C-alpha distance (Angstrom), angle and dihedral (degrees) to the residues before:
residue distance angle dihedral
M1 . . .
I2 3.81 . .
D3 3.80 114.4 .
D4 3.79 103.9 168.7
V5 3.75 143.1 4.0
N6 3.79 108.5 -126.2
G7 3.77 120.8 -162.9
S8 3.77 121.9 179.1
F9 3.74 142.0 160.8
S10 3.77 131.0 -169.6
R11 3.73 140.7 171.5
S12 3.75 127.8 -157.3
R13 3.76 135.2 178.1
L14 3.77 141.4 -174.4
H15 3.80 116.5 -145.6
R16 3.77 144.3 140.2
P17 3.81 109.8 -108.7
S18 3.74 133.3 -165.0
R19 3.80 121.8 -94.0
F20 3.81 95.5 -86.7
A21 3.80 98.3 35.7
F22 3.81 93.4 100.7
D23 3.83 96.4 61.6
A24 3.79 93.3 36.9
S25 3.79 94.1 51.9
I26 3.79 93.2 50.3
S27 3.79 90.5 50.2
V28 3.80 90.3 50.2
A29 3.81 91.4 49.2
V30 3.80 92.3 52.6
V31 3.81 91.7 46.7
I32 3.80 91.3 49.4
L33 3.81 91.7 51.4
G34 3.79 92.3 46.5
A35 3.79 92.7 48.9
A36 3.78 92.2 46.7
L37 3.80 94.3 57.8
L38 3.82 96.7 51.4
P39 3.82 98.6 78.0
L40 3.80 92.8 37.2
S41 3.81 104.1 50.3
G42 3.77 104.1 63.3
C43 3.80 99.5 94.9
M44 3.80 123.9 86.1
V45 3.79 117.6 -175.7
G46 3.77 122.1 -155.4
P47 3.83 131.5 50.1
D48 3.80 122.9 -40.2
Y49 3.79 105.6 -130.1
R50 3.79 124.7 -119.1
T51 3.79 125.0 176.7
P52 3.83 110.7 -112.5
A53 3.79 116.5 -105.5
P54 3.82 115.9 -99.5
P55 3.81 119.5 -108.6
A56 3.79 112.5 -72.8
T57 3.80 96.9 -113.8
E58 3.78 135.6 109.1
T59 3.81 98.2 -160.7
Y60 3.78 138.0 49.4
T61 3.81 99.0 -147.0
P62 3.81 130.8 48.7
T63 3.81 91.3 -123.8
P64 3.83 125.6 43.7
L65 3.77 120.8 -95.7
P66 3.83 118.3 -113.9
D67 3.78 117.9 -102.9
Q68 3.78 87.5 -114.0
T69 3.77 138.5 -4.9
A70 3.79 126.1 -103.4
S71 3.78 118.9 -81.5
S72 3.76 133.4 -137.3
P73 3.83 135.2 175.5
G74 3.77 119.2 -75.3
A75 3.78 136.9 41.6
S76 3.80 91.6 -72.1
G77 3.78 92.6 53.9
V78 3.81 102.3 61.1
P79 3.81 113.6 128.2
Q80 3.80 118.3 -106.4
Q81 3.80 125.1 -144.6
F82 3.81 124.1 -145.2
I83 3.82 110.4 -138.1
A84 3.80 113.4 -166.3
G85 3.78 116.9 -139.9
Q86 3.81 96.0 8.4
D87 3.80 114.0 145.2
I88 3.79 121.3 -117.3
P89 3.82 120.7 -122.9
G90 3.78 115.3 -119.2
Q91 3.81 93.2 -123.7
W92 3.77 94.8 41.5
W93 3.81 93.7 165.4
T94 3.81 89.8 71.3
L95 3.81 87.6 73.5
F96 3.83 86.9 77.7
H97 3.85 87.8 63.8
C98 3.80 94.3 -138.9
E99 3.81 111.2 139.1
P100 3.84 95.5 -168.7
L101 3.81 87.6 55.0
D102 3.81 91.9 48.5
A103 3.80 91.4 50.0
L104 3.80 92.8 48.5
I105 3.80 92.5 51.0
R106 3.81 91.6 48.6
E107 3.77 89.2 51.6
A108 3.79 92.1 47.1
L109 3.81 94.0 50.4
A110 3.81 88.6 52.7
N111 3.81 98.1 44.4
S112 3.80 108.5 27.3
P113 3.83 114.0 122.0
N114 3.80 88.9 -148.7
V115 3.80 90.3 59.3
A116 3.80 91.3 46.2
A117 3.81 90.4 51.1
A118 3.81 92.2 49.5
Q119 3.81 91.1 48.3
A120 3.81 90.5 50.6
A121 3.81 90.9 49.6
L122 3.80 89.3 52.7
R123 3.80 91.9 50.2
Q124 3.78 90.4 48.5
A125 3.80 91.7 52.6
A126 3.81 90.7 48.3
E127 3.81 92.7 50.7
N128 3.81 91.7 47.5
Y129 3.78 87.9 54.3
R130 3.80 93.0 48.9
A131 3.80 90.9 48.9
E132 3.79 91.4 52.9
V133 3.81 92.0 46.1
G134 3.78 89.9 57.4
S135 3.78 93.9 51.7
A136 3.80 98.8 37.4
L137 3.80 105.0 42.7
Y138 3.78 103.5 32.4
P139 3.82 135.6 51.2
S140 3.78 115.2 -103.7
V141 3.81 114.8 -123.1
D142 3.81 120.3 -165.2
A143 3.77 132.8 177.8
K144 3.77 113.5 -139.1
L145 3.81 132.0 -169.2
N146 3.82 120.4 -170.9
A147 3.79 131.8 -176.4
T148 3.82 119.9 -176.1
R149 3.79 137.8 166.6
E150 3.79 114.4 -149.7
K151 3.77 143.6 161.9
F152 3.78 111.2 -116.2
N153 3.83 117.5 -143.7
G154 3.81 119.8 -163.4
V155 3.80 93.7 -150.5
T156 3.78 87.8 94.3
F157 3.80 89.3 63.4
G158 3.82 97.5 37.8
Q159 3.82 95.9 -96.2
P160 3.82 106.1 111.5
G161 3.76 95.4 176.4
L162 3.79 95.5 55.4
T163 3.79 114.7 98.0
E164 3.75 130.8 156.2
I165 3.78 138.3 169.0
L166 3.78 113.8 -138.9
N167 3.78 145.8 160.1
L168 3.79 116.6 -119.4
Y169 3.80 124.9 -161.9
N170 3.78 125.6 -170.6
A171 3.82 132.4 -179.1
S172 3.78 115.5 -175.2
V173 3.76 145.5 157.9
N174 3.81 115.3 -132.4
V175 3.79 123.3 -158.1
S176 3.81 123.6 -170.3
Y177 3.77 135.7 170.2
N178 3.77 134.0 -178.2
L179 3.79 108.1 -144.1
D180 3.79 109.1 -132.2
V181 3.80 92.5 -148.4
F182 3.81 96.1 155.1
G183 3.80 98.4 32.0
G184 3.79 100.7 -109.1
S185 3.81 92.9 135.6
R186 3.79 92.1 44.8
R187 3.80 90.6 50.6
E188 3.80 88.1 51.4
L189 3.80 88.6 52.5
E190 3.78 88.7 48.8
A191 3.80 89.4 54.1
L192 3.79 92.0 49.1
R193 3.81 90.9 47.9
S194 3.79 88.2 53.2
Q195 3.79 88.4 52.7
I196 3.80 88.4 56.5
D197 3.80 88.6 51.5
Y198 3.80 89.9 49.3
Q199 3.79 94.2 51.0
G200 3.81 90.6 44.7
F201 3.78 91.6 55.3
Q202 3.80 90.4 43.6
L203 3.79 87.2 56.7
Q204 3.81 90.1 51.6
A205 3.81 89.1 48.8
T206 3.80 88.9 52.5
Y207 3.81 91.2 51.9
L208 3.79 90.6 48.4
A209 3.80 96.0 46.0
L210 3.80 92.1 46.8
S211 3.80 95.3 50.6
A212 3.82 92.8 43.4
N213 3.81 92.3 48.2
I214 3.80 90.9 51.4
V215 3.81 92.5 50.0
T216 3.80 91.2 47.4
A217 3.81 92.6 47.2
A218 3.82 91.7 47.3
V219 3.82 90.8 51.5
K220 3.79 90.2 47.0
E221 3.79 90.6 51.9
A222 3.80 90.4 50.0
S223 3.80 91.0 49.8
L224 3.81 92.3 48.6
R225 3.79 91.4 50.2
E226 3.80 89.3 50.8
Q227 3.80 91.3 49.7
I228 3.81 92.2 47.3
D229 3.80 92.9 48.5
S230 3.82 92.0 48.0
T231 3.79 92.4 46.5
E232 3.80 91.5 50.1
R233 3.81 90.4 50.9
I234 3.80 90.6 48.9
A235 3.80 90.5 48.3
A236 3.82 89.7 51.2
D237 3.81 91.0 51.1
E238 3.78 91.3 47.6
D239 3.78 90.9 48.8
A240 3.80 90.0 52.0
Q241 3.79 89.6 49.0
L242 3.80 89.1 50.2
G243 3.81 89.5 55.9
V244 3.81 90.6 52.9
L245 3.80 91.5 49.4
R246 3.78 92.2 49.9
K247 3.82 90.7 54.2
Q248 3.78 90.6 47.2
F249 3.80 89.7 49.9
E250 3.81 90.7 52.0
L251 3.78 88.3 51.8
G252 3.77 92.3 46.4
G253 3.79 94.1 -112.7
V254 3.83 95.8 123.7
G255 3.73 136.1 21.3
R256 3.79 128.7 -107.2
T257 3.81 90.4 -105.7
A258 3.81 91.4 64.9
V259 3.80 91.1 55.4
L260 3.81 91.8 46.9
S261 3.80 91.7 48.7
Q262 3.81 91.3 51.8
E263 3.79 91.0 47.3
T264 3.80 89.1 51.6
L265 3.80 92.2 49.4
L266 3.81 91.8 49.1
A267 3.80 91.5 48.7
Q268 3.80 91.0 49.0
T269 3.79 91.0 50.5
R270 3.78 92.4 49.4
A271 3.82 90.0 47.1
T272 3.80 90.0 63.5
L273 3.80 91.7 60.3
P274 3.86 100.6 71.0
P275 3.85 94.0 56.5
L276 3.81 89.9 47.2
R277 3.80 91.5 49.5
Q278 3.79 90.7 46.5
S279 3.81 90.2 53.1
L280 3.80 89.1 47.7
D281 3.81 91.9 52.2
Q282 3.81 91.5 48.0
T283 3.80 91.0 49.3
R284 3.81 90.5 50.3
H285 3.80 89.9 50.6
Q286 3.80 89.7 49.1
L287 3.79 92.2 52.0
A288 3.80 91.5 51.0
V289 3.80 93.1 50.4
L290 3.81 92.0 45.7
A291 3.79 87.6 54.8
G292 3.80 90.4 52.5
K293 3.81 94.9 -104.9
P294 3.81 133.6 118.7
P295 3.83 115.3 -99.5
S296 3.81 89.5 -110.8
D297 3.81 92.1 65.0
T298 3.79 109.9 117.1
A299 3.81 96.5 -166.8
V300 3.80 94.0 86.2
P301 3.84 107.1 110.9
E302 3.78 121.6 -119.0
F303 3.79 116.7 -117.4
R304 3.79 131.8 -147.5
L305 3.79 129.9 177.5
S306 3.79 91.3 -113.9
M307 3.83 88.6 65.2
F308 3.83 92.7 65.0
T309 3.79 129.9 77.1
L310 3.79 114.9 -152.9
P311 3.85 110.5 -127.9
Q312 3.80 108.9 -120.8
S313 3.83 98.2 -163.9
L314 3.79 114.5 61.0
P315 3.82 119.5 -169.8
V316 3.79 116.9 -137.2
S317 3.79 111.2 -164.8
L318 3.77 118.1 -143.2
P319 3.82 113.3 -102.5
S320 3.79 90.1 -118.5
S321 3.81 89.1 56.7
L322 3.79 96.1 45.9
V323 3.81 92.7 72.7
R324 3.82 88.8 58.0
Q325 3.80 94.5 46.6
R326 3.79 111.9 44.2
P327 3.81 111.5 85.2
D328 3.80 93.1 -145.8
I329 3.83 91.5 56.2
L330 3.79 91.8 45.8
A331 3.81 90.6 48.1
A332 3.81 90.0 51.2
D333 3.81 88.6 49.3
A334 3.82 89.9 52.7
T335 3.80 90.0 50.3
L336 3.80 89.8 51.4
H337 3.81 90.3 49.0
Q338 3.78 90.1 51.4
A339 3.81 91.2 50.8
S340 3.81 89.7 50.4
A341 3.80 90.9 52.5
Q342 3.79 90.8 50.0
V343 3.80 88.9 57.6
G344 3.80 86.7 57.8
V345 3.81 91.0 49.5
A346 3.80 91.8 51.3
T347 3.81 90.7 46.8
A348 3.81 92.7 50.3
N349 3.81 89.7 53.4
L350 3.82 88.0 67.3
Y351 3.81 91.5 62.5
P352 3.81 132.0 71.2
Q353 3.78 119.9 -73.0
I354 3.82 116.1 -142.9
T355 3.80 124.4 -160.8
L356 3.81 128.7 -172.4
S357 3.81 123.5 -164.9
A358 3.81 139.8 177.2
S359 3.78 135.2 -177.0
Y360 3.80 133.5 -173.5
G361 3.82 134.2 170.3
P362 3.81 148.9 115.3
Q363 3.78 125.3 -79.8
A364 3.81 124.5 -160.4
L365 3.79 143.6 160.2
T366 3.82 93.6 -121.2
P367 3.81 133.1 38.3
A368 3.79 90.1 -119.5
G369 3.77 89.4 55.0
L370 3.81 90.3 65.9
L371 3.80 89.4 66.0
K372 3.78 95.1 46.9
Y373 3.77 137.3 48.8
A374 3.82 100.0 -39.3
D375 3.75 137.9 159.0
M376 3.79 111.4 -87.5
I377 3.78 122.5 -146.2
W378 3.78 127.5 -165.9
S379 3.76 139.3 174.0
L380 3.78 139.2 -171.5
G381 3.77 121.6 -165.1
A382 3.76 145.1 167.4
G383 3.78 132.2 -167.7
I384 3.78 136.8 -171.7
T385 3.79 128.0 -161.8
Q386 3.79 120.5 -165.4
P387 3.81 116.3 -171.9
I388 3.82 111.2 -132.5
F389 3.77 108.7 160.6
H390 3.81 127.4 9.2
G391 3.77 99.0 152.9
G392 3.80 91.4 -95.5
Q393 3.82 92.1 -58.0
L394 3.80 98.6 127.6
N395 3.81 95.2 45.4
A396 3.80 89.9 46.8
Q397 3.80 90.2 51.4
K398 3.79 90.1 51.6
R399 3.81 91.6 50.0
A400 3.81 89.4 47.6
A401 3.82 90.1 52.7
E402 3.80 90.0 50.2
A403 3.81 90.2 50.0
A404 3.82 89.8 49.9
F405 3.81 88.5 52.3
D406 3.81 90.8 51.4
Q407 3.80 89.5 49.6
A408 3.81 92.3 49.5
N409 3.81 89.8 47.3
A410 3.81 91.6 53.4
Q411 3.80 91.0 46.6
Y412 3.80 90.3 50.3
R413 3.81 91.9 52.5
Q414 3.81 90.4 47.7
T415 3.81 90.8 50.2
V416 3.81 90.2 52.4
L417 3.81 92.7 48.7
L418 3.81 92.3 48.9
A419 3.80 89.9 48.6
F420 3.79 91.1 53.3
Q421 3.81 89.4 47.7
N422 3.81 89.8 49.8
V423 3.81 91.7 54.0
A424 3.81 92.8 44.3
D425 3.82 92.2 49.6
T426 3.79 91.9 49.2
L427 3.80 94.4 47.8
R428 3.78 91.3 51.5
A429 3.81 90.6 44.3
L430 3.80 90.2 56.4
E431 3.78 90.6 50.1
H432 3.80 92.5 49.1
D433 3.80 92.8 41.8
A434 3.80 89.7 60.6
T435 3.81 94.6 48.8
G436 3.79 90.2 42.1
L437 3.80 92.4 52.7
A438 3.79 90.3 49.2
A439 3.80 90.0 52.1
Q440 3.82 92.6 45.5
T441 3.79 90.1 49.8
D442 3.80 90.3 52.6
A443 3.81 90.4 47.1
W444 3.81 91.9 49.7
R445 3.80 91.8 49.2
A446 3.77 91.9 48.8
A447 3.80 92.7 46.4
S448 3.82 91.9 47.4
T449 3.80 92.3 49.8
S450 3.79 91.3 45.0
L451 3.79 91.9 51.1
D452 3.82 92.7 50.1
L453 3.80 91.9 49.2
T454 3.78 93.7 44.9
R455 3.80 91.8 50.1
G456 3.80 90.7 52.4
Q457 3.80 92.3 47.7
F458 3.79 91.7 47.0
R459 3.81 91.4 54.2
V460 3.80 91.1 57.3
G461 3.78 93.7 39.7
G462 3.77 95.7 -106.9
V463 3.84 96.0 130.1
S464 3.76 135.9 24.3
Y465 3.74 124.5 -103.8
L466 3.81 89.9 -109.1
A467 3.81 89.2 64.7
L468 3.81 90.5 51.8
L469 3.79 91.1 47.6
D470 3.79 91.7 51.9
A471 3.81 91.6 48.6
Q472 3.81 90.6 51.4
R473 3.81 92.3 51.3
Q474 3.78 92.8 48.6
Y475 3.78 92.3 50.1
Q476 3.79 92.8 47.9
Q477 3.80 91.7 53.6
T478 3.80 94.2 47.0
V479 3.81 91.5 52.3
V480 3.81 92.0 55.3
N481 3.80 92.5 43.1
L482 3.81 91.3 50.1
A483 3.80 92.8 53.7
Q484 3.81 90.5 49.2
A485 3.81 92.3 47.9
Q486 3.81 91.4 50.9
A487 3.80 92.0 50.8
A488 3.81 92.1 47.5
R489 3.81 91.4 64.4
Y490 3.80 92.1 55.8
A491 3.80 94.4 42.3
D492 3.80 94.9 48.7
T493 3.80 91.0 46.0
A494 3.80 87.9 57.8
A495 3.80 88.9 45.5
L496 3.83 90.0 56.6
F497 3.79 92.6 54.3
Q498 3.78 89.0 49.0
A499 3.82 92.8 47.1
L500 3.82 90.7 52.8
G501 3.81 93.2 52.3
G502 3.79 102.0 -93.5
G503 3.81 98.7 -102.3
W504 3.81 93.6 -90.6
W505 3.80 90.4 154.9
N506 3.81 88.5 66.7
D507 3.80 95.8 47.6
A508 3.80 116.4 101.0
T509 3.82 91.1 -163.0
T510 3.80 89.4 71.5
S511 3.82 93.2 56.4
Q512 3.79 90.8 112.8
A513 3.79 91.0 60.7
N514 3.79 92.2 42.3
Q515 3.80 91.2 53.6
A516 3.78 91.6 54.4
N517 3.77 90.7 39.3
P518 3.82 109.0 31.2
A519 3.81 95.5 178.5
T520 3.79 108.3 114.7
P521 3.80 133.2 164.6
H522 3.81 115.4 -85.4
């Protein structure tokens, strides 16, 4: 079975050169190879990559966003304005004006194993690219030293009776170069460069996810502390009420059922504390690990809602800009670019492969002879390989590369759609968080007023204990709901910054990644 047609030519010669002929001949060989590739390496088969156009839309949601969100009393209830096209600061978390949070994120970015792993992956991709550049774009030059012992037979030269056993020593410099006539090597470099882009954007995604997770966990801790504190205060009030009921029962003012009902309510309130404390402990452990510390580390700061300032101006990037900002979209674009380059590699494999080679060096019968006046040997050669029949392998590989490109293209479009959905969901969440907090604030006020009035009426016998019990339950629920609604505004604000890409292109701390991966939004 014939696989390839191989054509080659070479020329070799044995002569005695002048003193400087060795260095001069090697220089000439390298120059000849370099000059030979210039007119032959301009073509690159396969598709030239272009990033797909962003979705043809100017908005994220089917209905316009309000000029600003609803407002309610308190620091967590300030209205927020959506500002279209405003840029995002690199360290967006500083907009919450919480120094302990800023310090924890700085520490996490410096110590996180996830960041270290992403940085190592980027360095690996860069070194793989540099290794391929050296082998693909430049001739390879190797020094070679051989020593052999052989029996010489004169039959080769028409002297059958001549035999001799001898040692043969050879020192040579070999130069070879694969001419990239159809751009296969350059497409491979293009694919490796895209891998650098991919790992660079993965590093940015790691930075973004880490900072956003810390902000979210800090807000969650603050919310849990608020819920625990409120629940403990409610339990203390209910315990005091239980003492009053027990005295009234001793005096015959209330029945035994009222005391039992209050005991049940107090027990139920206290039963909600262990799950809240468990969630608090888990959140504290999470914060420590995110910062690159063991869960037992006690240096992680404690967070409360009063430590955060709610940003009032919220940037909303244009949809056309989002595809150049989000690291996951840019990483998907790099993957698509890599798949496109691999189509070019598979296409180039269908065309002839041309190799040039040269060799020069002394040959002698003794090691010392290599350093003296010795016979010099040299060779120049070229070879061409044209694939003819590989059982359909090469065409199948090209079709497979094209299918991989189609897959990467579909995955890119899906990533873009999910990103737009993520932004739309977050924008609507912020809008609903504001109205929800306003409603929860009204509910808490009403429940607090109702509880105060019911307590007063119960003391003078104006209402039954069941009415007081119901008022206590309603107030308890509104307190927990209010703390959760307050935390949701901070958490979803952080989620918006994350959904829009986090402003990594404005962050000087990511300069290392930007140097290895210079592509930035513009």
